[in-house]
TORTORMI-168947 format. One record per residue (C-alpha): residue number from 0; x, y, z. Coordinates in pm, 1 decimal. Layout:
! TORTORMI-168947
+-----+----------+----------+----------+
| num |        X |        Y |        Z |
+-----+----------+----------+----------+
| NUM |        X |        Y |        Z |
...
+-----+----------+----------+----------+
! end
This chain:
! TORTORMI-168947
+-----+----------+----------+----------+
| num |        X |        Y |        Z |
+-----+----------+----------+----------+
|   0 |  11956.2 |  10017.3 |   8884.2 |
|   1 |  11715.0 |   9992.7 |   8598.2 |
|   2 |  11361.9 |   9930.7 |   8618.8 |
|   3 |  11328.1 |   9877.4 |   8220.3 |
|   4 |  11225.7 |   9491.5 |   8249.8 |
|   5 |  11014.4 |   9530.2 |   8560.6 |
|   6 |  10626.1 |   9575.6 |   8575.1 |
|   7 |  10504.2 |   9802.4 |   8851.6 |
|   8 |  10148.5 |   9755.0 |   8986.7 |
|   9 |   9995.3 |  10036.4 |   9197.7 |
|  10 |   9701.4 |   9930.9 |   9418.5 |
|  11 |   9460.5 |  10206.3 |   9525.8 |
|  12 |   9610.0 |  10446.5 |   9282.5 |
|  13 |   9586.9 |  10812.5 |   9438.1 |
|  14 |   9787.2 |  11092.5 |   9446.6 |
|  15 |  10117.2 |  10971.3 |   9573.8 |
|  16 |  10110.3 |  10659.9 |   9387.4 |
|  17 |  10008.5 |  10844.8 |   9052.7 |
|  18 |  10322.3 |  11088.5 |   9138.0 |
|  19 |  10526.7 |  10762.6 |   9117.4 |
|  20 |  10386.4 |  10681.5 |   8778.8 |
|  21 |  10474.0 |  11024.3 |   8665.9 |
|  22 |  10821.8 |  11016.3 |   8777.3 |
|  23 |  10891.1 |  10684.2 |   8642.9 |
|  24 |  10755.7 |  10767.0 |   8291.5 |
|  25 |  10934.5 |  11082.7 |   8311.9 |
|  26 |  11262.4 |  10929.8 |   8388.6 |
|  27 |  11200.2 |  10661.3 |   8120.5 |
|  28 |  11257.8 |  10398.8 |   8408.3 |
|  29 |  10964.6 |  10205.5 |   8281.5 |
|  30 |  10730.2 |  10200.5 |   7945.7 |
|  31 |  10372.7 |  10278.0 |   7986.0 |
|  32 |  10269.1 |   9921.8 |   7889.7 |
|  33 |  10468.4 |   9798.1 |   8195.8 |
|  34 |  10256.9 |   9997.3 |   8461.4 |
|  35 |   9920.2 |   9878.1 |   8558.2 |
|  36 |   9687.6 |  10089.3 |   8802.0 |
|  37 |   9419.3 |   9948.2 |   9000.0 |
|  38 |   9135.8 |  10178.9 |   9120.6 |
|  39 |   8788.5 |  10120.2 |   9198.9 |
|  40 |   8627.2 |  10424.6 |   9021.0 |
|  41 |   8593.9 |  10412.8 |   8642.2 |
|  42 |   8658.8 |  10775.6 |   8619.2 |
|  43 |   8971.7 |  10772.8 |   8796.2 |
|  44 |   9087.1 |  10503.7 |   8580.2 |
|  45 |   9005.0 |  10682.5 |   8261.0 |
|  46 |   9214.3 |  10962.0 |   8379.4 |
|  47 |   9512.1 |  10733.7 |   8466.6 |
|  48 |   9481.7 |  10600.4 |   8109.0 |
|  49 |   9437.0 |  10918.6 |   7924.6 |
|  50 |   9695.4 |  11122.2 |   8117.4 |
|  51 |   9991.5 |  10848.6 |   8139.8 |
|  52 |   9884.5 |  10570.5 |   7868.9 |
|  53 |   9924.9 |  10298.7 |   8125.2 |
|  54 |   9708.3 |  10005.0 |   8185.5 |
|  55 |   9423.6 |  10014.1 |   8445.5 |
|  56 |   9211.1 |   9766.2 |   8613.4 |
|  57 |   8922.4 |   9756.9 |   8866.2 |
|  58 |   9090.6 |   9434.3 |   9009.8 |
|  59 |   9356.5 |   9462.7 |   9263.9 |
|  60 |   9423.1 |   9090.0 |   9197.5 |
|  61 |   9465.2 |   9114.6 |   8813.3 |
|  62 |   9723.3 |   9426.2 |   8868.1 |
|  63 |   9919.2 |   9218.4 |   9134.1 |
|  64 |   9924.0 |   8905.4 |   8926.8 |
|  65 |  10106.5 |   9094.8 |   8632.7 |
|  66 |  10377.7 |   9272.8 |   8835.2 |
|  67 |  10704.1 |   9227.2 |   8973.5 |
|  68 |  10696.0 |   9537.0 |   9202.5 |
|  69 |  10375.2 |   9650.6 |   9389.1 |
|  70 |  10302.8 |   9971.1 |   9551.7 |
|  71 |  10046.4 |   9984.6 |   9814.1 |
|  72 |   9855.7 |  10339.1 |   9813.9 |
|  73 |   9562.6 |  10228.7 |   9970.1 |
|  74 |   9396.7 |  10411.6 |  10304.2 |
|  75 |   9525.9 |  10229.2 |  10628.2 |
|  76 |   9164.1 |  10130.2 |  10724.3 |
|  77 |   9156.9 |   9942.9 |  10374.3 |
|  78 |   9447.8 |   9717.1 |  10453.8 |
|  79 |   9258.5 |   9412.8 |  10611.7 |
|  80 |   9016.9 |   9389.3 |  10302.7 |
|  81 |   9289.4 |   9477.9 |  10042.2 |
|  82 |   9517.5 |   9232.1 |  10187.0 |
|  83 |   9277.6 |   8947.6 |  10220.2 |
|  84 |   9228.3 |   8993.8 |   9823.1 |
|  85 |   9612.6 |   9003.2 |   9760.0 |
|  86 |   9738.0 |   8749.6 |   9989.1 |
|  87 |   9641.0 |   8422.3 |   9802.1 |
|  88 |   9804.0 |   8565.7 |   9478.1 |
|  89 |  10121.1 |   8703.4 |   9602.3 |
|  90 |  10442.3 |   8546.4 |   9495.5 |
|  91 |  10760.1 |   8506.6 |   9723.5 |
|  92 |  10981.7 |   8679.7 |   9438.5 |
|  93 |  10741.8 |   9004.2 |   9418.2 |
|  94 |  10840.7 |   9316.7 |   9612.4 |
|  95 |  10569.4 |   9503.9 |   9803.2 |
|  96 |  10614.6 |   9862.2 |   9858.8 |
|  97 |  10409.9 |  10038.6 |  10114.3 |
|  98 |  10346.0 |  10416.3 |  10119.4 |
|  99 |  10057.1 |  10357.1 |  10401.7 |
| 100 |  10106.0 |  10587.7 |  10684.1 |
| 101 |  10154.6 |  10413.0 |  11007.1 |
| 102 |  10151.1 |  10054.0 |  10859.4 |
| 103 |  10439.5 |   9856.1 |  11017.2 |
| 104 |  10597.5 |   9572.6 |  10821.8 |
| 105 |  10458.2 |   9335.7 |  11107.8 |
| 106 |  10105.0 |   9473.6 |  11021.3 |
| 107 |  10160.5 |   9425.7 |  10627.2 |
| 108 |  10293.3 |   9096.5 |  10691.4 |
| 109 |   9983.5 |   9009.5 |  10910.4 |
| 110 |   9745.8 |   9076.4 |  10643.1 |
| 111 |   9956.0 |   9015.7 |  10300.9 |
| 112 |  10119.6 |   8675.3 |  10447.9 |
| 113 |  10414.5 |   8814.1 |  10253.2 |
| 114 |  10769.7 |   8893.8 |  10363.8 |
| 115 |  10955.0 |   9081.8 |  10077.0 |
| 116 |  10833.1 |   9421.1 |  10228.9 |
| 117 |  10928.4 |   9792.4 |  10201.6 |
| 118 |  10782.3 |  10029.4 |  10415.2 |
| 119 |  10814.8 |  10382.8 |  10304.0 |
| 120 |  10741.8 |  10751.1 |  10431.9 |
| 121 |  10713.0 |  11003.0 |  10140.4 |
| 122 |  10587.8 |  11378.2 |  10197.1 |
| 123 |  10350.5 |  11590.8 |   9970.6 |
| 124 |  10632.6 |  11769.2 |   9772.2 |
| 125 |  10692.7 |  11424.8 |   9599.8 |
| 126 |  10388.4 |  11521.2 |   9379.8 |
| 127 |  10663.8 |  11770.8 |   9219.4 |
| 128 |  10940.3 |  11507.4 |   9215.4 |
| 129 |  11092.4 |  11724.2 |   9511.4 |
| 130 |  10998.8 |  11482.5 |   9812.8 |
| 131 |  11197.9 |  11321.9 |  10106.0 |
| 132 |  11116.8 |  10936.5 |  10132.5 |
| 133 |  11241.2 |  10759.9 |  10428.5 |
| 134 |  11228.0 |  10365.0 |  10362.3 |
| 135 |  11278.2 |  10033.1 |  10540.3 |
| 136 |  11323.6 |   9704.7 |  10378.1 |
| 137 |  11283.0 |   9363.7 |  10557.0 |
| 138 |  11564.9 |   9102.3 |  10568.9 |
| 139 |  11396.6 |   8921.7 |  10294.3 |
| 140 |  11447.0 |   9180.0 |  10027.6 |
| 141 |  11771.0 |   9107.3 |   9854.9 |
| 142 |  12000.5 |   9362.9 |   9688.0 |
| 143 |  11849.1 |   9364.8 |   9386.7 |
| 144 |  11499.5 |   9453.0 |   9484.5 |
| 145 |  11651.2 |   9703.3 |   9732.8 |
| 146 |  11804.2 |   9866.9 |   9424.8 |
| 147 |  11470.4 |   9860.0 |   9252.0 |
| 148 |  11291.0 |  10000.8 |   9563.1 |
| 149 |  11559.6 |  10297.1 |   9551.4 |
| 150 |  11522.9 |  10359.1 |   9189.1 |
| 151 |  11134.5 |  10358.1 |   9211.3 |
| 152 |  11143.3 |  10573.4 |   9528.2 |
| 153 |  11405.2 |  10829.7 |   9392.6 |
| 154 |  11129.8 |  10919.0 |   9103.2 |
| 155 |  10946.6 |  11130.9 |   9409.9 |
| 156 |  11267.8 |  11303.0 |   9481.4 |
| 157 |  11544.5 |  11232.1 |   9745.0 |
| 158 |  11513.8 |  10881.8 |   9915.9 |
| 159 |  11720.1 |  10745.7 |  10219.9 |
| 160 |  11699.9 |  10363.7 |  10333.4 |
| 161 |  11728.1 |  10309.1 |  10663.0 |
| 162 |  11832.8 |   9993.8 |  10867.6 |
| 163 |  11588.6 |  10020.8 |  11158.3 |
| 164 |  11241.2 |  10064.9 |  11100.1 |
| 165 |  11185.4 |  10294.1 |  11372.2 |
| 166 |  11347.3 |  10562.7 |  11186.2 |
| 167 |  11041.2 |  10550.4 |  10935.8 |
| 168 |  10836.7 |  10633.1 |  11222.7 |
| 169 |  11076.2 |  10890.1 |  11343.4 |
| 170 |  11083.6 |  11025.7 |  10965.4 |
| 171 |  10712.2 |  11028.4 |  10979.5 |
| 172 |  10718.4 |  11308.3 |  11238.4 |
| 173 |  10989.4 |  11507.7 |  11070.9 |
| 174 |  10989.4 |  11507.2 |  10700.3 |
| 175 |  10639.5 |  11333.8 |  10644.7 |
| 176 |  10466.7 |  11586.0 |  10858.3 |
| 177 |  10722.8 |  11837.3 |  10806.8 |
| 178 |  10547.0 |  12015.6 |  10533.4 |
| 179 |  10244.7 |  12084.1 |  10764.1 |
| 180 |  10474.9 |  12268.8 |  10992.7 |
| 181 |  10627.3 |  12480.8 |  10714.8 |
| 182 |  10267.9 |  12560.2 |  10564.5 |
| 183 |  10170.3 |  12689.8 |  10907.1 |
| 184 |  10480.4 |  12907.2 |  10958.8 |
| 185 |  10398.4 |  13025.9 |  10596.2 |
| 186 |  10034.0 |  13099.8 |  10679.5 |
| 187 |  10136.8 |  13295.3 |  10982.8 |
| 188 |  10408.7 |  13499.0 |  10805.7 |
| 189 |  10172.4 |  13599.9 |  10524.5 |
| 190 |   9906.7 |  13708.0 |  10795.5 |
| 191 |  10141.3 |  13904.9 |  10966.0 |
| 192 |  10254.6 |  14069.8 |  10671.0 |
| 193 |   9885.9 |  14130.8 |  10595.7 |
| 194 |   9841.9 |  14287.0 |  10927.3 |
| 195 |  10159.6 |  14513.3 |  10830.0 |
| 196 |   9952.9 |  14674.4 |  10549.6 |
| 197 |  10050.0 |  14428.2 |  10243.7 |
| 198 |   9811.5 |  14327.5 |  10011.7 |
| 199 |   9748.8 |  13959.7 |  10065.0 |
| 200 |   9880.7 |  13859.8 |   9709.8 |
| 201 |  10187.9 |  14061.6 |   9775.2 |
| 202 |  10229.3 |  13933.8 |  10128.9 |
| 203 |  10205.9 |  13565.7 |   9992.3 |
| 204 |  10484.0 |  13641.7 |   9724.9 |
| 205 |  10724.9 |  13794.5 |   9975.6 |
| 206 |  10670.9 |  13498.4 |  10211.7 |
| 207 |  10702.7 |  13209.2 |   9959.0 |
| 208 |  10992.1 |  13348.0 |   9794.5 |
| 209 |  11179.0 |  13427.5 |  10134.5 |
| 210 |  11104.7 |  13068.0 |  10249.5 |
| 211 |  11248.6 |  12916.6 |   9896.2 |
| 212 |  11543.5 |  13132.2 |   9877.1 |
| 213 |  11624.3 |  13061.7 |  10251.3 |
| 214 |  11609.8 |  12700.8 |  10188.6 |
| 215 |  11817.6 |  12681.4 |   9882.9 |
| 216 |  12076.9 |  12918.4 |  10033.1 |
| 217 |  12113.5 |  12685.7 |  10340.7 |
| 218 |  12126.2 |  12379.6 |  10094.7 |
| 219 |  12371.2 |  12516.9 |   9879.1 |
| 220 |  12623.0 |  12681.3 |  10139.9 |
| 221 |  12597.9 |  12374.0 |  10377.8 |
| 222 |  12655.2 |  12605.4 |  10641.8 |
| 223 |  12488.7 |  12523.6 |  10999.3 |
| 224 |  12135.0 |  12709.1 |  11042.3 |
| 225 |  12270.7 |  12868.9 |  11356.5 |
| 226 |  12553.9 |  13004.4 |  11158.3 |
| 227 |  12326.6 |  13127.9 |  10881.9 |
| 228 |  12097.2 |  13307.2 |  11132.8 |
| 229 |  12381.2 |  13495.3 |  11318.4 |
| 230 |  12491.4 |  13624.4 |  10953.1 |
| 231 |  12176.6 |  13811.6 |  10951.3 |
| 232 |  12142.2 |  13907.3 |  11302.0 |
| 233 |  12300.6 |  14233.3 |  11398.5 |
| 234 |  12346.7 |  14350.6 |  11739.9 |
| 235 |  12043.6 |  14542.1 |  11845.6 |
| 236 |  11897.2 |  14510.5 |  11495.5 |
| 237 |  11567.8 |  14392.3 |  11340.4 |
| 238 |  11662.2 |  14034.4 |  11339.7 |
| 239 |  11755.8 |  14025.8 |  11703.8 |
| 240 |  11442.0 |  14205.3 |  11828.1 |
| 241 |  11240.0 |  13939.6 |  11608.5 |
| 242 |  11414.7 |  13655.0 |  11731.1 |
| 243 |  11398.0 |  13747.5 |  12104.8 |
| 244 |  11017.5 |  13737.3 |  12057.9 |
| 245 |  11036.9 |  13400.9 |  11868.9 |
| 246 |  11266.0 |  13263.8 |  12169.5 |
| 247 |  11020.6 |  13439.8 |  12442.5 |
| 248 |  10721.2 |  13234.8 |  12271.5 |
| 249 |  10923.3 |  12907.8 |  12320.1 |
| 250 |  10920.1 |  12837.0 |  11924.7 |
| 251 |  11186.8 |  12601.1 |  11969.3 |
| 252 |  11056.1 |  12404.3 |  12245.0 |
| 253 |  10694.7 |  12426.0 |  12078.2 |
| 254 |  10827.7 |  12256.5 |  11756.1 |
| 255 |  11015.9 |  11987.7 |  11953.4 |
| 256 |  10689.5 |  11907.4 |  12130.4 |
| 257 |  10484.9 |  11901.5 |  11792.9 |
| 258 |  10745.5 |  11657.4 |  11635.3 |
| 259 |  10716.5 |  11438.9 |  11934.2 |
| 260 |  10353.9 |  11441.6 |  11929.6 |
| 261 |  10363.1 |  11351.7 |  11577.8 |
| 262 |  10580.1 |  11050.7 |  11638.1 |
| 263 |  10366.4 |  10915.3 |  11947.4 |
| 264 |  10075.8 |  10924.4 |  11714.3 |
| 265 |  10266.3 |  10747.6 |  11440.2 |
| 266 |  10375.5 |  10489.1 |  11683.7 |
| 267 |  10007.3 |  10454.3 |  11807.8 |
| 268 |   9888.0 |  10401.8 |  11460.6 |
| 269 |  10147.8 |  10118.7 |  11390.3 |
| 270 |  10040.3 |   9939.2 |  11699.5 |
| 271 |   9654.1 |   9971.8 |  11625.2 |
| 272 |   9711.9 |   9823.0 |  11297.2 |
| 273 |   9918.6 |   9565.2 |  11410.2 |
| 274 |   9667.5 |   9457.0 |  11687.2 |
| 275 |   9376.0 |   9495.6 |  11417.7 |
| 276 |   9562.5 |   9264.3 |  11162.5 |
| 277 |   9696.5 |   9021.3 |  11430.3 |
| 278 |   9400.0 |   8777.6 |  11383.1 |
| 279 |   9386.2 |   8783.7 |  11025.5 |
| 280 |   9298.5 |   8444.5 |  10883.2 |
| 281 |   9593.6 |   8263.6 |  10731.8 |
| 282 |   9385.1 |   8019.7 |  10517.0 |
| 283 |   9348.9 |   8109.3 |  10153.8 |
+-----+----------+----------+----------+
! end
């Protein structure tokens, strides 16, 4: 699905929204004149104009009025205020894509008084076009708009549409928060290598390249991770000794508990936002 005749507005144009802009322009999905970004700070607007050649504005309303697709990249605590600005000017045919962590479509509908909504959860590698984005579209989003959402979100890397919104919350705990788990393991391995005696810069390179290579190998081979692990675990060998310690330390259980904790917190945030927006006035 092409976005060539579509005007895209980004509201609260932070890192993730700028990543989308970069991807859209790099893929020639849209031309710079068909992108308009809002941001309150003049220096941020200057950066966006200078770097990407797009239009910018301090007015969220101005950005929305000119757009076919709107990307909401604001902080969750700004949802009520920005929603109150946008609700009176949104048109039914416009598509709103949210990258706001924890914001359910119910909370979005409460403040925007709008039904054509996409709730998405990208992750930080999206900044390099290597992200994983899981998204859900409300029933009011037709096939053409879904295709546009897929085209836009694919500029961040891989994208996956789900039919039940709960999977977006679940993905928040797995792929959304996932880089944090990886970075923690990365940090721990680097520190362990330093403890062995490697200089820190050497330890860093050893760990980064090992993690990247292992991931690429797993992806290219299509082999289950358990089989891949068995391939490098010889009886009585070094890997077997290391894995014994990891299992004794409950690594699997701790990771599982971490994912569940992230999911519970995502669910809590969603309920909090819904409750906070439930009394949003519906008058213009």
